[in-house]
C-alpha positions as CSV (number, residue, x, y, z in Angstrom):
1,X,110.3,113.7,134.4
2,X,107.5,115.0,132.2
3,X,104.9,112.6,130.8
4,X,104.1,113.1,127.2
5,X,101.0,111.8,125.5
6,X,101.6,110.1,122.1
7,X,101.3,112.6,119.3
8,X,98.5,110.6,117.7
9,X,96.4,110.8,120.9
10,X,96.8,114.6,120.8
11,X,95.8,114.8,117.2
12,X,92.9,112.4,117.4
13,X,90.2,115.0,118.3
14,X,91.2,117.2,115.4
15,X,91.3,114.3,113.0
16,X,87.8,113.2,114.1
17,X,86.5,116.7,113.3
18,X,88.3,117.0,110.0
19,X,87.4,113.7,108.5
20,X,84.3,113.0,106.4
21,X,81.2,112.1,108.4
22,X,80.7,108.7,106.7
23,X,82.3,105.9,104.8
24,X,80.8,103.2,102.5
25,X,82.2,99.8,102.5
26,X,83.2,97.9,100.4
27,X,84.9,100.7,98.5
28,X,83.3,101.6,95.2
29,X,79.8,100.5,96.0
30,X,78.2,103.7,97.2
31,X,76.8,104.4,93.7
32,X,76.5,100.8,92.6
33,X,73.4,98.7,93.2
34,X,73.5,95.2,91.7
35,X,71.3,92.1,92.1
36,X,73.2,90.8,95.1
37,X,71.3,90.6,98.4
38,X,72.5,89.8,101.9
39,X,72.3,86.0,101.8
40,X,73.6,85.7,105.3
41,X,70.1,86.9,106.2
42,X,71.0,89.7,108.6
43,X,67.9,91.6,107.7
44,X,65.7,88.7,106.7
45,X,62.7,87.3,108.6
46,X,63.1,84.8,111.3
47,X,61.3,82.1,109.3
48,X,62.3,80.6,105.9
49,X,60.0,81.0,102.9
50,X,57.5,78.4,103.9
51,X,57.3,79.7,107.5
52,X,58.2,76.4,109.1
53,X,61.9,76.7,109.9
54,X,63.5,79.5,111.8
55,X,66.9,80.9,111.0
56,X,67.4,82.3,114.5
57,X,69.5,82.2,116.6
58,X,72.1,83.5,114.1
59,X,75.7,84.5,114.4
60,X,76.8,86.7,111.4
61,X,80.3,88.2,111.0
62,X,81.2,90.6,108.2
63,X,84.7,91.8,107.4
64,X,85.7,94.8,105.3
65,X,89.2,96.0,104.3
66,X,90.3,98.9,106.6
67,X,92.4,100.3,103.7
68,X,89.1,101.1,101.9
69,X,87.9,103.4,104.7
70,X,89.0,106.4,102.7
71,X,90.0,108.4,105.8
72,X,92.4,108.2,108.7
73,X,89.8,108.1,111.5
74,X,86.0,107.7,111.6
75,X,83.9,107.7,114.8
76,X,81.0,105.5,113.8
77,X,77.7,106.3,115.5
78,X,75.3,104.5,113.1
79,X,75.5,101.4,110.9
80,X,73.4,102.2,107.8
81,X,72.1,99.8,105.1
82,X,69.8,100.0,102.1
83,X,67.4,97.5,100.7
84,X,68.2,95.6,97.6
85,X,66.0,97.1,94.8
86,X,66.3,94.2,92.4
87,X,63.3,92.5,94.0
88,X,60.1,94.4,93.0
89,X,58.3,93.9,96.3
90,X,57.6,95.9,99.4
91,X,59.6,94.9,102.5
92,X,57.8,95.3,105.7
93,X,58.9,96.6,109.1
94,X,60.5,94.1,111.5
95,X,61.8,93.8,115.0
96,X,65.1,92.2,115.8
97,X,66.8,91.4,119.1
98,X,70.6,91.4,118.7
99,X,74.0,92.3,120.0
100,X,76.7,93.8,117.8
101,X,80.5,93.9,118.4
102,X,83.2,95.6,116.3
103,X,86.9,95.2,116.2
104,X,90.1,96.0,114.3
105,X,91.3,92.7,113.0
106,X,94.8,91.7,112.0
107,X,93.3,89.3,109.5
108,X,92.8,90.5,105.8
109,X,89.3,89.7,104.4
110,X,91.0,87.2,102.0
111,X,92.4,85.3,105.0
112,X,89.2,84.9,107.1
113,X,88.3,81.4,108.2
114,X,85.1,79.7,109.2
115,X,86.2,80.0,112.9
116,X,84.6,83.2,114.2
117,X,87.1,84.0,117.0
118,X,90.1,83.7,114.6
119,X,88.8,86.7,112.6
120,X,88.2,89.0,115.5
121,X,90.6,91.7,116.8
122,X,91.8,92.5,120.3
123,X,89.8,95.7,120.2
124,X,86.5,93.8,120.2
125,X,83.9,96.1,121.7
126,X,80.1,95.8,122.1
127,X,78.5,98.6,120.2
128,X,74.8,97.6,120.3
129,X,73.4,96.3,123.5
130,X,75.3,96.5,126.8
131,X,77.1,94.1,129.2
132,X,77.0,91.3,126.7
133,X,73.2,91.5,126.5
134,X,71.3,92.3,123.3
135,X,69.0,95.2,122.6
136,X,65.9,95.6,120.4
137,X,66.2,97.0,116.9
138,X,63.2,98.2,114.9
139,X,63.9,97.9,111.1
140,X,61.6,100.3,109.2
141,X,59.6,99.3,106.2
142,X,61.4,99.5,102.9
143,X,59.0,99.9,100.0
144,X,60.0,99.1,96.5
145,X,61.1,102.1,94.4
146,X,60.8,101.6,90.6
147,X,63.7,103.8,89.6
148,X,65.6,101.7,87.1
149,X,67.8,100.0,89.6
150,X,69.5,103.1,90.8
151,X,71.0,103.0,94.3
152,X,68.6,103.8,97.1
153,X,69.4,105.9,100.2
154,X,70.9,104.1,103.2
155,X,67.6,104.3,105.1
156,X,67.9,101.2,107.2
157,X,69.8,102.3,110.3
158,X,71.3,100.7,113.4
159,X,72.0,103.5,116.0
160,X,74.9,102.3,118.1
161,X,74.6,102.2,121.8
162,X,78.4,103.0,122.0
163,X,80.1,104.8,119.1
164,X,83.2,103.0,117.8
165,X,86.3,104.8,116.6
166,X,87.6,103.2,113.4
167,X,91.3,103.8,112.5
168,X,92.3,102.8,109.0
169,X,95.8,101.9,110.1
170,X,94.4,99.9,113.1
171,X,94.5,96.6,111.3
172,X,93.8,94.8,108.1
173,X,90.0,94.6,108.4
174,X,87.0,95.9,110.2
175,X,85.2,93.0,111.8
176,X,81.5,93.4,112.7
177,X,79.8,90.6,114.7
178,X,76.0,90.2,114.9
179,X,74.4,87.8,117.4
180,X,70.7,87.7,116.6
181,X,68.4,85.9,119.1
182,X,65.0,87.0,117.8
183,X,63.5,88.3,114.6
184,X,59.9,89.1,114.1
185,X,59.0,90.2,110.5
186,X,55.4,89.6,109.5
187,X,52.6,91.3,107.6
188,X,48.8,90.9,107.5
189,X,46.7,90.1,104.4
190,X,43.1,89.8,105.3
191,X,42.8,87.3,108.2
192,X,46.2,85.7,107.4
193,X,49.7,86.5,108.8
194,X,52.7,86.0,106.6
195,X,56.4,86.0,107.2
196,X,58.2,88.9,105.5
197,X,61.8,89.4,104.4
198,X,64.1,92.4,104.3
199,X,66.8,91.9,101.7
200,X,69.7,94.2,102.3
201,X,71.8,95.3,99.4
202,X,75.1,93.5,99.2
203,X,78.4,93.5,97.3
204,X,79.7,90.5,95.5
205,X,81.6,89.6,92.4
206,X,80.5,92.2,89.8
207,X,77.8,91.0,87.5
208,X,75.9,92.9,84.8
209,X,72.2,93.4,84.8
210,X,69.1,92.9,82.7
211,X,66.1,95.2,82.7
212,X,63.1,95.4,80.5
213,X,63.5,97.7,77.5
214,X,60.1,99.3,77.0
215,X,57.2,97.2,78.3
216,X,56.0,93.5,78.0
217,X,53.5,93.7,75.2
218,X,51.0,91.3,76.7
219,X,48.4,92.3,74.2
220,X,50.7,91.6,71.2
221,X,49.9,88.0,70.8
222,X,50.7,85.1,68.5
223,X,48.0,83.2,66.7
224,X,48.1,80.7,69.6
225,X,46.7,83.5,71.9
226,X,49.9,83.5,73.8
227,X,52.7,86.1,73.9
228,X,56.4,86.0,74.8
229,X,55.9,86.0,78.6
230,X,59.2,84.3,79.7
231,X,63.0,84.8,79.2
232,X,66.0,82.7,80.0
233,X,69.5,84.2,79.9
234,X,73.0,84.4,81.4
235,X,74.6,87.5,82.8
236,X,78.0,86.0,83.5
237,X,79.7,87.8,80.6
238,X,78.2,91.2,81.3
239,X,81.2,92.8,82.9
240,X,84.3,94.6,81.5
241,X,86.1,91.2,81.7
242,X,83.7,89.9,79.0
243,X,82.3,86.4,78.6
244,X,79.3,84.4,77.4
245,X,75.9,85.8,76.7
246,X,72.6,84.5,75.3
247,X,68.9,85.0,75.7
248,X,66.1,82.5,75.2
249,X,62.5,83.6,74.4
250,X,59.8,81.3,75.7
251,X,56.1,80.7,75.2
252,X,56.4,81.0,71.4
253,X,54.6,79.0,68.7
254,X,56.2,75.6,68.3
255,X,58.8,75.3,65.6
256,X,58.4,78.9,64.6
257,X,61.2,80.9,63.0
258,X,62.4,84.4,63.7
259,X,65.1,87.1,63.1
260,X,66.7,88.8,66.0
261,X,69.0,91.8,66.3
262,X,71.2,93.7,68.7
263,X,71.4,97.5,69.0
264,X,73.1,100.2,70.9
265,X,69.8,102.1,71.2
266,X,66.7,101.3,73.4
267,X,63.5,103.1,74.4
268,X,65.2,105.2,77.1
269,X,68.5,105.9,75.3
270,X,69.4,109.6,75.4
271,X,70.1,111.0,72.9
272,X,68.4,108.6,70.5
273,X,68.8,109.1,66.7
274,X,65.2,107.9,66.1
275,X,62.0,107.7,68.1
276,X,61.5,104.5,70.0
277,X,59.3,102.5,70.5
278,X,58.0,102.1,67.0
279,X,54.2,101.4,67.0
280,X,53.6,98.6,64.5
281,X,49.9,99.3,64.3
282,X,50.2,101.0,60.9
283,X,52.2,97.9,59.6
284,X,49.3,95.7,60.6
285,X,50.3,94.6,64.1
286,X,48.1,96.4,66.6
287,X,49.3,96.5,70.2
288,X,52.8,95.6,69.1
289,X,56.0,97.7,69.4
290,X,59.5,97.5,68.2
291,X,61.8,98.8,70.9
292,X,65.4,98.7,69.6
293,X,67.5,100.6,67.0
294,X,68.0,99.3,63.5
295,X,71.4,100.8,62.9
296,X,73.6,97.7,62.9
297,X,72.2,95.6,60.1
298,X,73.2,92.6,62.4
299,X,70.4,90.0,62.2
300,X,70.4,86.3,63.4
301,X,68.0,83.7,62.2
302,X,66.5,81.7,65.1
303,X,64.2,78.6,65.2
304,X,62.0,77.6,68.1
305,X,61.8,74.1,69.5
306,X,58.7,72.0,69.7
307,X,58.1,73.4,73.1
308,X,58.2,77.0,71.8
309,X,61.6,78.0,73.1
310,X,63.8,80.1,70.8
311,X,67.4,80.8,71.8
312,X,70.2,83.0,70.6
313,X,73.5,81.2,70.0
314,X,75.9,81.9,72.8
315,X,77.9,85.0,72.0
316,X,81.2,86.2,73.6
317,X,81.1,89.7,75.0
318,X,84.6,91.2,74.4
319,X,86.6,92.4,77.3
320,X,87.4,96.0,77.9
321,X,84.0,97.5,77.1
322,X,83.3,100.5,79.3
323,X,80.2,100.2,81.5
324,X,77.5,100.5,78.8
325,X,74.3,98.8,77.5
326,X,73.1,97.0,74.5
327,X,69.6,95.9,73.5
328,X,67.9,92.9,71.8
329,X,64.6,92.0,70.2
330,X,63.3,89.4,67.8
331,X,60.6,89.3,65.2
332,X,58.8,85.9,65.1
333,X,57.1,84.9,61.9
334,X,53.4,84.2,62.4
335,X,51.3,85.0,59.3
336,X,48.1,84.1,61.2
337,X,48.7,86.5,64.1
338,X,48.2,89.8,62.2
339,X,48.5,91.5,58.8
340,X,52.1,92.3,59.4
341,X,52.9,88.6,59.7
342,X,55.4,89.0,62.6
343,X,55.1,89.3,66.3
344,X,57.9,91.0,68.3
345,X,59.3,89.4,71.5
346,X,60.1,90.9,74.9
347,X,63.0,93.3,74.6
348,X,65.8,93.7,77.1
349,X,68.5,96.2,78.1
350,X,71.8,94.3,78.9
351,X,74.0,96.4,81.2
352,X,77.7,95.8,81.2
353,X,79.2,96.5,84.6
354,X,82.6,97.5,85.7
355,X,84.4,94.4,86.9
356,X,85.0,94.7,90.6
357,X,86.1,92.3,93.3
358,X,85.0,93.8,96.6
359,X,87.3,93.4,99.6
360,X,84.8,91.9,102.0
361,X,83.7,88.6,103.5
362,X,80.8,87.1,105.5
363,X,80.9,84.2,108.0
364,X,77.6,83.0,109.3
365,X,75.8,80.3,111.3
366,X,72.0,79.8,111.2
367,X,69.9,77.8,113.6
368,X,72.6,78.2,116.2
369,X,70.7,76.3,118.9
370,X,73.7,76.1,121.2
371,X,75.2,79.6,120.8
372,X,77.7,80.7,120.4
373,X,78.9,78.2,117.8
374,X,82.6,78.3,117.1
375,X,82.4,77.9,113.4
376,X,80.1,78.8,110.5
377,X,79.8,78.9,106.7
378,X,81.7,81.5,104.7
379,X,81.0,83.6,101.7
380,X,84.1,85.1,100.2
381,X,84.2,88.5,98.5
382,X,80.6,89.0,99.7
383,X,79.0,91.2,102.4
384,X,76.2,93.6,103.0
385,X,77.0,97.1,101.8
386,X,77.4,99.3,104.9
387,X,77.6,103.0,105.4
388,X,79.4,103.9,108.6
389,X,77.9,107.2,109.8
390,X,79.7,109.5,112.2
């Protein structure tokens, strides 16, 4: 009797050659960079912010929907990540000792539990390190790039000791296990050594963003000698699902009054029907600029508290708005500040994001002093954004 190999086994080499050379998970986040960072601390330094408590040893498990792979088969040779660019600081190089395992899990990301073993698949294979032992990984430095929060390249790479063949129909999720036993991440400043962090970009429930529209006019001051140097706000309504929004201007003259507006145009809007910013020097307010459009005629009267805080009333962003932006700014009455009699506040661009619920999950255990712990904490619909490179 002749022996026949399964048809799929015969076709596998051709499929590996024909498929795309990479896949980004969760689906839809290749070109989206939000404020979320990897709070499981996979890339973070071994110490907490005050340098007294170590997170390591750590056990971190991330799960991604296999249906999101976007291809039938992918032979992953490298796990690639990118830094979160919301934080305007440089991230320094670090060294990590860890072992990584991958498996096709029969458990959907929505059904993961805090028990690590229950989420793993039967195909569990060590892909970084060998024989159950860890290996050393050198994370490169990740300097801040001031690019308006555009997605950065996946420059933080983990070259796998053993490539792993991922099959989209092989289960419900791709389960990746990280066992971190050591993490050294420091930098020198003069004679002092400081602990440094590497914040990996992550996917979570979609949330809009706020960025400065124009510049903070630190030389445009009130008669008190201060300027609007602080903001308070909510971003919860800044998605296509809609919801509440407000902004609060701080460090203003006590009990002052102002008028604020919203606009569809900001300093970098292109095309823009009029030139922004508007220099208010000619109006009698040197070093002051107006950064938003005046097309709506929508103005709101505001009054500051005794502590100098002036807040918009909470507005409801309607649902169904396409990913877009709107802008705000306020003129605060201060007749003693300049001849114009008004001082403009800090202006913001409010970015409405496409509502997304990523199909991913993270389970983690920090300070695992008796590894391996059987259980950990769980963050649903949240995981570091990964690019699986073939």
